[in-house]
C-alpha positions in Angstrom: 0.0 0.0 0.0 2.7 2.5 1.0 4.8 1.7 -2.1 1.8 2.7 -4.3 1.3 5.8 -2.3 4.9 6.6 -2.7 4.6 6.2 -6.5 1.6 8.5 -6.4 3.4 11.1 -4.4 6.4 11.0 -6.7 4.1 11.4 -9.8 2.4 14.4 -8.1 5.7 16.1 -7.3 7.1 15.5 -10.8 4.0 16.5 -12.8 2.4 19.1 -10.6 5.2 21.1 -8.8 3.3 24.3 -9.4 0.4 23.1 -7.2 1.7 24.4 -3.9 -1.5 24.4 -1.8 -4.8 22.5 -1.5 -6.6 25.6 -2.9 -4.5 25.3 -6.1 -5.7 21.7 -6.6 -9.3 22.6 -5.7 -9.3 25.5 -8.3 -8.0 23.2 -11.1 -10.6 20.5 -10.2 -13.6 22.9 -9.9 -12.7 24.8 -13.1 -12.2 21.5 -15.0 -15.4 19.9 -13.7 -17.5 22.9 -14.7 -15.8 23.0 -18.1 -16.6 19.3 -18.6 -20.2 19.9 -17.7 -20.4 22.5 -20.4 -20.8 25.4 -18.0 -17.5 27.2 -17.7 -16.9 29.0 -14.4 -16.6 32.8 -14.1 -14.8 34.5 -11.3 -18.1 35.1 -9.5 -19.0 31.4 -9.8 -15.6 30.4 -8.5 -15.9 32.7 -5.5 -19.4 31.4 -4.7 -17.9 27.9 -4.2 -16.2 29.3 -1.1 -12.9 27.5 -1.6 -11.2 30.1 0.6 -11.1 33.7 1.3 -11.9 35.8 -1.8 -8.5 37.5 -1.8 -6.8 34.1 -1.5 -8.8 32.6 -4.3 -8.1 35.5 -6.6 -4.4 35.5 -5.8 -4.0 31.7 -6.3 -6.1 31.8 -9.5 -3.9 34.7 -10.9 -0.8 32.6 -10.1 -2.3 29.6 -12.0 -3.1 32.0 -14.9 0.4 33.4 -14.9 1.9 29.9 -15.0 -0.3 29.0 -18.0 -2.3 26.3 -16.2 -5.6 28.2 -16.4 -6.8 30.5 -19.2 -9.2 33.4 -18.9 -11.4 33.7 -22.1 -13.6 36.8 -22.6 -17.3 36.0 -23.2 -18.4 37.2 -26.7 -21.8 38.6 -25.6 -20.4 40.4 -22.5 -16.9 41.6 -22.6 -16.8 42.1 -18.8 -17.1 38.4 -18.1 -14.3 35.8 -18.4 -14.7 32.1 -18.5 -12.0 30.1 -16.8 -10.5 27.2 -18.8 -7.9 24.5 -18.0 -4.9 24.3 -20.3 -5.1 21.1 -22.5 -1.6 20.0 -21.4 -2.8 20.2 -17.7 -5.9 18.2 -18.6 -3.7 15.5 -20.1 -1.5 15.4 -17.0 -4.5 15.0 -14.8 -5.8 12.2 -17.0 -2.5 10.3 -16.4 -2.9 11.1 -12.6 -6.4 9.6 -12.6 -5.2 6.5 -14.4 -2.4 6.1 -11.8 -4.9 6.5 -8.9 -7.3 4.0 -10.5 -4.5 1.5 -10.9 -3.9 1.5 -7.1 
């Protein structure tokens, strides 16, 4: 059991060194989930999930955007809104991560 957990930890550290806090991981998961459901998140929707203090969520999200893990896309019908999207490369890394977890 611990050997498998060690493999999982090594994979996480190698493929996701930029995810430094639980909020980072939660942001990626929530944004990706909503994107999969066909309802991309906006900043307001993200803050309503109450993943942390609004300032912390904004700061951590901006860090993920700066790293290129999350993209902000302007909505055509309302230029004030931005939809949050996961980078395709990050999506592929999380798919590998899920396969590893399911193999445990």
